[in-house]
N, C-alpha and C positions, 0 to 999 in steps of 0.2 A: 502549111499542109494544103495541097490543092483541093478544090471543091470536088465533091463526089458528083456523079452524073445527076443525081436527084437534086443536089444543092445548086448545080449549075442551072438547072431548069427553074428551080424555085426563085433564085436570086438573079435571074437573067437581066432584069431591068437595072439592078444595082451594078452588075458586072459590066453593063454597057456604058456606064458613066465613067469617064476618064478620071474624075475626082475620087471615085471609089474603087472600081475594078476588083480583082481577086485579092489584092493586098488589103484593101480597105474592108472587104467583106470578112477576111480573116480577123481583122481587128475587132469587128463587131462580134464575131463568134467568141473571141477571148474576153470580151468586156462584160462588166457587171453593172447593174443599176438597181438601186433600192427605191421602191415606191412606198412612201409613207401615206397610206390611204389608197384604197382601190374602189372609190365611189365614182362620183361624177367626173372629176379630173383624172383620176387614176385609170378609169376604164379605157378611154381612147389612148392615153399614154401607154398603157400596158399592151394594148392590142398592136399599136404601131411599132413599139420596141420589139415585141415578139415576132411580128411579121418581118422586121428588118433583120432578124437573126441575132439580136443581142443575146449572148449565151446564157447568162445567169441573171434572173430577175428576182429580187427579194420583194416579198409581198407582206405588208403588215397592216392589219385593219382589225380592230377589236369590236366588230359589229356583225350582225346578221342581216340578211337581205329582207326588206319588207316591200310591200306592194308600191309604196310611194317612191321607192328608189328607181323603179323600172322606167319612169318618165325620162330619165337622163343617164342612167348607168348601163350603158349599152353592152357591157361585158357579160351581162347575165340574161337569163331567160326566166319565164314564169316558173319553170320547174325548179329553179334555185331558191325560191322563197323559203325563208327560214334557215337556210344554210349559212355557215360562216363565210363571209365574203372572200377572205384570203384563200380558203380551200377551193371555193367555187371558181375563183379567178384562175387559180393554178390549173384546174381541170380544163377550163376553157382555153387557156393559152397553150397547153400541151396538145389539145385537139387542133388548134390553129397551126402550130409549128412544133413538131417533135424534136427539133434541134434545141429548143429552149429548156433550160433547167430551172424551174421555179423553186424558190425557197419560201415555204409557208412559215411565217414567223408568228407564233401565238402571242396573245396578249397585246399590249400597247407599248409605244415608245415612252421611256421614262429616263430621268437623269441617271439612273443606275445601270440600265442596259444599253442606253443610246449610243454612248461613245464607241463602244466596241462594234456596234451594229454599223454605224455610218462609216467607220474606218475600214470595214470589210468590203466596201464597194467602191467602184470607180467614180460613180456619180449618184447623187441622191435627188429624188423628185419630191418636192413638198406638194402633196395632193390632199392636204388636210383642210378642215373647215374651222379650226380652233386657233385663235390668236396666240394663246399660250403655247400650244404645240408648235406653231410656226416659229415663235421666238426661241423655244427650246431647241428645235431642229437647227436653227441658224447658229446658236451657241455651240452645239455639238459639232457641226460641220466646220466651223471656224477653228475649233480646238483640234479636230482631226485632220484639217487641211483637205477635206473632201469637197469637190464642187457641189453646189446646191442650186437647184432650179426651183425657185419659189413661184407659186401661183395662187391666186385667190379669185373667187367669183361671188357675186351678189346680185340678185334680181336680173338686170340686163347688162351688167358691167363685169368685165374680167381684166386681170392684169397678170403679168409675169415678168421676172427678171432673173438673169443668170449671175450667180455669185461665185467668184473664184477667191477663196480665202487668201488674205494677204496681198491680193492684187487689185480687187475691185470692191465697190461698195457692198456691204453686207445688208441683210434685212433691217437691222437696227439702225444703220446709217440712214436708211431711207425712211423708215416708218417709226423709229423710236421704239422704246420699250412698251409692251402692251400694259394696260391697266391691270391691277391685281384682281379686280372684280369687274367682269363685263356684265352689265345689266341685261336682263331678259327683255327683249323688245317685242315680245308677243309671238304669235304663230309664225312659222317660216313663210317668207315671201319669195317664192321662186326657188331656184333660178329658172329662167327660160331653159327648156330642156336641151336645146342645141348648143347653148353657151359653153358648157364645160367641154364639149367636143372640140370647139375652136381653140380654147385656151390649152386644154390638155394635149392637143396635137402640136401646138407651138412648143410645149415642153418637150415632147418626144423629138421634134425636129432639132431643138437645141441640144438634147442629149446625144443624138446621133452625130451632129456636127462637132460636139466636144470630143467624143470618142475618136472621131476621124481627123480632128484638127482642121476643120473646113470652115472657110468663110469667116464672117464677123459674128461673134456671139452677142447676146443681149447683156453684156457686162457694162455696168455704169449706164445702163439704159433701161427704163421702165416701159414695157410694152403695154398699152392699154387699149381696150376694145369696148365700144358702146354699141350694143346690138340695136337699140332704138333709133339712133341716128346713123347707124352703119358707118361709124367713123373709127379710125385707128390713129392713135398718137404714140410716138416714141419720145419719152421725156428723158433728157440727160440728167444724171444724178452723180454725186461725187462721194468718194470715201471720206468719212469724217476722221480727222486725226484724233479727236477727243471721244470717239465712239467707245462706250464702255465694253463693247463686245470685241471689236477687231482693231481698235486704235492702239 
């Protein structure tokens, strides 16, 4: 379906790229992405996916906004304090781009509801801060065959990798299984406020490339960023034949 006059104006910079054009923009309109977590990483990822015109965005976050979030979670304003993040995020994304259809998913991701959720979207973005949830999400996406964009941040360091089930290394191939009990290491240390903006934007870029089948994805490659040294490394990884998740 051709772009409307309003869409032609909104997406003019995409339409001008020969790699995207009107055909690619239509693919974005028809695509769907599930963001598991709409905090530090999910904020920039959601904003850029909505701005790009990705048609349906699933938003799942079982948390309300508090003042300490505003240092890095740029999707929200002071007026959103106390609101459920997923609903506040949906309202913000609609105001940014009325072409977007946000799905507000109540509660949290579980083994019981997760498989149907990840199977209902074209791509899943891991924007969580829990090792157990990351491992669960990886397991669910491998079972469903849904591409997964993992990311993690801590203090001044961030990382991301793109996982295509059955074709590239999964989260467990690279990091192993998380421990059953993660010890409490005291009060939160960071992260640097701008750090999730960088990593979450890489996630959004990978999602758009995946939807459009553009360029080289971060499959079998772990992208790492150190803000203190301002250094980027891309580390080659391999799928493990003996991986208990995808092997």
